[in-house]
N, C-alpha and C positions, 0 to 999 in steps of 0.2 A: 324939463316938460315942456318948454318951447324944440328944444331942438330934437325932441322924440316924435313931433307933431309934425312938424319940418322934415324930416324923415322919413314918416308916414307918408304924406300929402305926396313927397316928392318924387317915392320909388311909384306912388300913383300914377302921377302923372306922368311919370319916365313910361312905363309899362304904356301908358295909353298914347302916347305919340307913338312908341314903338308898334303898335297895333295898328296902325290907323296907314303909317308907311308902309307896312306888311298889307295890310287891305288893298291899297293902292295902288302898289307892285302888281300885286295877284291879279287887279283889274277886278275886284269886287265894289274898291270905292272911282268916283274921278275928281280927284279935290285939284283946285287949283293952284299950278304952283307957286305961285306969292306968299297961298298957307303954308304949303308944307314948309316952307324957307323960313316963315315964321313961325313955326314948331319947331323947326333944325334950334332955331336961335334960343328960343325958352327952354327946348330939352339941353343943350350944352348949359344954359343958365344955369338950372335946377346943380347939372353936374357941377358948376362951378361952386355954388353952394352946397354942395355934399362938400370940396374939400375946403374952404372954409371953414367950414364946421369943424373940421376934423383938425385944422392945420398943421398937419404933416408931408413933410414932402412925397413921402409915396403919394398921398392923397392927390399932390399936385400932379405930381407923373401919370396916373390913371388919368385925373382931369384933362391934361391938355391932349390926352389922344382923341377926347371927343370936340375938344376944342378946333383943336388942327384940322382933324377933319373934316369939321364945319365949316370951319375961313377955305378949307381946299377945296370946297363943291360950290359955295356959294357966292364964295370971292377969289376964283384961280387968277384973275392976276394980280393982287396982292399977295396966294401965296406961292407963287411961281418965287420971288424974290424969298422965303422965308427960308429956305435952306442956307443962308448964312447962319441961320442960331447955330443948327447942326453939326456944319462946319469947325465954327467954332469951338467949341464945345467939346471936341474928338482934335481940336488940334491943341488946346490948350490941355489936354487929360495925356494928352500921347507924350508934352513936356515932362509931368512928375511919373510918366512911366515908368522908365530906368531910372533915374534916384529911388524911387522907392524901392523897388529890387535891390538894387544894390546897398540900400540901408538895411533893407531886413534880411537881408541871407548871408550879411555880415556877421549883423550883431548874433544873425541865429548859429551859425559856423561856428565863429571867432569867441560867443560867449559861453559856451558851450563844449565846443571843442571833442567832442567826440565823432570823429571820424569816423570811425563805425558805424554808428547810427544815419550818415550822411548816403554809406555808402545804399544800406537797407534799407532806403528810405525809398531812393532811388528806382533801385532794382523791384522794388514793388511795386511801385508806383507803375515802371514801367510792363512790368509784368498786369497790372488791372489796366492803365490801358488798350496795349493791343488788345485783350479780352473785350473789352468795351466798342472799339472799334471795327472787332470782328463782327459782332453782334452784329453791330448798327450799316454795316454794307450788307449783310446778309438782312436784315429786315428791308432795306430798301430796295434789294432785290427783289424778294418777296411779291412789296407791296406794287409795283410797280410791271411785275408779268402777271400780279393777279389783274389791275389796273388797267392794263392793256391802254393807258393815254398816251402813246403817240400812233397809235393805227391810225390811219383813216385823213392823216394830213396831205395835204397834196404840195410839192413840191413847188417853189419858186419857180417860174421862167428862166429869169438870169443865172438860175444857178446850175445848172446845165453849162457845161463847158463844151465849146463849137471852135473849130479854127475861122479866125479871120484873116481874110488873104488881104495886103493893103502896096499901092503903091509905096516901093522904094523913094520918091521921088519925095514923100512925105513926111520920112524922117528927115532931123539932120542932131552934131553931136557936139555939144561945144564942150572942146578939151584943154587940160589945162596940162602940157606938160610938163612944168618944175615942180607939181604936187600929186603928178599921175594918178588924175582924177579926170573921169570925164559926166556932164550930165546930158541925154538922151531928151530929144523936144519929137512933138509931133502937132505938125502944123504950126510949130510957135511956141506950142502949153508944154511946158518942162513935164515929164511924165516920174509921176512916181515912183519907187523900187518895191516889192514885194514886199511887207510884215517881215520881216524874218520869223520861222519858223522856234517854238517853243520849244525847248530840248531839257528831259526832266530828268536827269539818272542820279547814282548812288553817289555818284561822286561829288557832283555838285554838293548833295543833301548832304554829305557827312563835312564837306568841305564847310557851308556856308555854320557850320556850327559852333568852327572858330572864329573868336573877332582875329581882324587884321589891324582893327586901328579904334579907339576908341569911339574918338569924335563921330566914325562913321558909322560906327554899331547903332551910339544913341540918333544921330539922322535918318537911321532908313530904318530903326523903328527893329531892331531884329533880335529881338526876345531874346532868342535861344542864345547866342552872342554876349546878351548880357550876363542871364544867368550862369553863362561859362564862366567868362571875367569874374562875377562877383562872387564862383567859386573858389576860384583861385584868391583872391584878395581875402577870404575868406579867412581857409588855410594859410597862407602866408603870414593875415594878422596874428595868428592863431601860435603861430610860430615865436613871435615875439617877446622881448624881456617882458613880467607885469605892469613895468612901469610907464613901456612905447605901446603896449599891449591897452590899457588901459583910458592911455589918451583918445587914439583910434578909435575904442569902442564906446566913447562920451562922443566923439565926433561922430561917430555913424547914428547911436542912438539919437543925436541932436537935431542930425537932419529927417531920420526917421518923422521923429514930430514935425517939423517944423511941412514938413511933406505932403503929409497927411490933415496938417490945418488948412495947407490950401488946396488940398484936395475938398475939404469941408465947405473951404469957399464956391469953390466949383462948380461942387453940385448945385447948388443955388439958381445955377442958370440952366439947371436939366431940364425942368418942366420949357423951359422956355426951347431947347434943345429939343426936347420930342416932339413938341406941338409943331414946331418949325418944320420935323423932317417928316411928321409923317402928312402933313399941310401941301409939300411940296407933292409926294407920292402921288396926293389925292388929285391935284390942280393937273399933271404935267402927264398920268398913267389915266384919271378917271373911275370913276362908280365900275363901269361897266369892261375894265379892265382885262379880266380875266377871260370873259366872252369860251373860247370853244376851251381855252387851260385852263378853265374852271378843274378840271379833274385832273390835272396833272399838280395843279396847286394844293387840291382835297385830300387827291394821294401821297403829296410831302405830311402835310401835317396829321394824315392820315398815320400815316409810317413814325411819323418824329414821338404820337402818342398814344402808339401800343408799344416805343422802345424805354418812355417812361414809365410805361405802365409796365412793362417788361424785362426793367434794369434796375433803372433808378429806384421803385420802388420795395421790389424783393431785397437788393442790395442796404437798401436804410433801415429796414425792417431786421435782416440780420444782424447788424451795426448796433440796433436799437437803438435808432435816432429817429424821435417823435415824426413823421409825414409832415403831418400841417406842419410844426415847429419848421420845420427846413425849409419846404415849401414859400411860410412868412417871411424863414431870415433872406429867402436867395430870390423875391421875388422884387428888390430895387432893381439889384445889377441887372436881372434875367431883364425885367422891361426894359434896363438904358441900351443893353444892348439887343434886344427885340426893337426900338425903335432907332436906333443908330446904324446897325448893323454893322458893330464893330464890337468883336471883342475885351480890346483895348480902353474902350471909355467904360466899359464893366471892370473893370480890374479891382480899383484901390477900394469902391464899392466892396465888391465881393470879398476880397481877401479881410474887411472889417464883421462882414457879417461872418465867416469861418470864426473868426475866432472870438465872436460874444456866441455862436453856438458850443464852445468848449472846441474849436481844434487850438493844439499851439502855435505859436505865431512863425515860428521854426517849421515845421511841418505846411503849415499857408502858405510862405513865406518862398518856400522850396516845388510844392506839386506842383499849384495853382499855377507860374509863369513857364512850369513845364512843361505843363498843360497844353498852353496855347501852341506849343509845338507837335505833343503825341498825342492827345486825347482832345482830336475835335468828330467828336460823336456826332454832332448837326449834319457837318458839313461830313464828312466820311459817305454817310446817311444819304446825301444830296449827290451826290455823284455820282455814287453807282445807279440809283434815279436815275440819274438826267443821262449818263451815256447810256441804258436800255432807250430809253427817250430816245436818244437822237438814232440809237438804229432805227427801232418800232418807226418812226418817221418817215425814214430813206427806205423802208419796207425790204430791211435785214433781217433774217432771221438770225437771233445767234444763240447758237445750243448754251448748257450751258454747263459747258466744262469753259466757253469762252469768259462766259458770263462768270467766272471765278476766277479766271487769267485775271482781267477786267478786276478784279478783287485786287486779289493781291498785287497788280502793280500799284493800284490806289494806293494803299495799306504804305506805300512808299514816298509817292509823288503829292499825297496832302496833307503831308507833314510843315505846316512854318505857314498855314494861310489864314490864321487867327486875326489876327495884324490889320487887314485891309477891308474896309467893305465892297465887297463880293468879289475878293481874290480869288474866289473858289473857279468863277469864269476860266482863267485862265487855265487853272489844273485840267481841268472838265478840256480846254482845250487842246491841250498837250496829249489826252489822252482819246478824244474821236480818230484826230490824225492816228494814234501811234495803229490800231485798230483798222484803220483805211475804212475808218465813219463816215459821212460827209459831214461839212462843218453847217450848213444850213441849217438843219436847225435848230443852231445854238442861236440864232437872228430870231428863230421863236418864241424861246426861255426868257430873252431878252426882256420880252412883252410883260413878265411877272416877277423877272431876278431880283426885284427889293421885295416883294411881297415874300418869296422863298427866302433871300438870306436871310430875313428878321427870323421868320422860324432857327433857322437851321443857326443861327448867333445866337439865341438863345438858349438853345441846348445846348452849344459848346459852353455856356458859358455855367452851365447847372450839372452840366456832366463834370466840372473840372472841379466842382465846388464837392458834389457824390466821391469825387478820385479823393479829394485832403480831408475827407470825412473816413473812407477805407482805410489808407497811409496812418491818422492817427492809429484807427482802431486795432491794427496789425501790429503797431509801434505798443499799443497798449498809453497812448497818453493822452487819449479822448475823455475829456474832463466833462462826467455825464451828471456832477452835482449839477453842473450851469447849466444844462439840458436841464436838470429836474426843478430848479431854479426860479427858470425862464417860462415853464409850464405852467408853474403853478401863476407867476404873474403876469 
């Protein structure tokens, strides 16, 4: 009874606080700044009370969003140092990703010894990946062409290149003849060389798939290389005599159990990571960060919502997976990905959620990590949208033919950017350079890229969860009884 009363009163109070802020922002009220601060503190206290009442990790993650935003708005001097929580959380997660993938893949392959099924799963997964990412690219193109978010942006004066003549006496060079190197100086100051141009081609993409050093692939977080090595190791274990095979399987199963326990411990830090990330973002970028880029931000999130409604929902309906149950299952991993802007941070939680949803571990452990390189729905949609935005901002009219060529290019170059926050900017820079589009609009996007990265990363994780369900359904191994049981609960 007390809980129900607190929930009702708290909900009314929150609505009142939001309403007062809205009326103040619209100019209908002229509230004191101190009163607004007090109202926000009371609001975050109510949200924290809800989380305490629920006693669940997901509730605390949700509450951390509001608490972090409040700290970022009203205590920016403190908030700018709180990103250490999100950075520490991501680093801890990265330490367990490789052994987790290794253990689950080896057990899944060697434990069943069905090589034909692995091949079938890989083919079905890749076909789905390409269909989903292609649809994402076209939705991004259509959205940005409708909104025209890049139109009307003025190029910065220093973006126009011009020749500058300087007297030769102003330059000097320090030469090291033994090493064959030199340093160019201008008026006694060392000149920094231009950053190397980013080159992305199919050869590098293919070579990046194959590991050259176990330690290096783990250190660099090359997920696809870890998958390839784990597959080879699993095939090797499957060919061992039963006595040796049992030893290796027992060891990898024990390794997996230990890693999942470690993940459980790390997840207790998730609310701190989420709160710290939001607080830092609000403190460094401010509430009015969107400004003139609000249209671009709205275009991206509108396109992402359209993608969910046009792709995820129909696919789940075809697979006969309860839509509400699916979104409940992916809430925590998607929220982790959203707030930390890193898909890796959500991988262990996503794997657990899909297994609880009825997808076999062998399919989850194969499809999810593979999708992190080949099924980046949110990132590919963003890249198509952002590339055309840069052209619009620069006043360049791109024909639909050119935009389609950009899409085909992005289908290759966007692979494997899920592991690192805001790595999509690297691909965007390479794309605009390839199509002779000025790079200065990328600096404009940087102002809200953190907010955009949150959305696209969350969709990346959700997309791979859907992909695991699709493959399980096509393999006839989706555990519908588990879904029915959880729906009843």
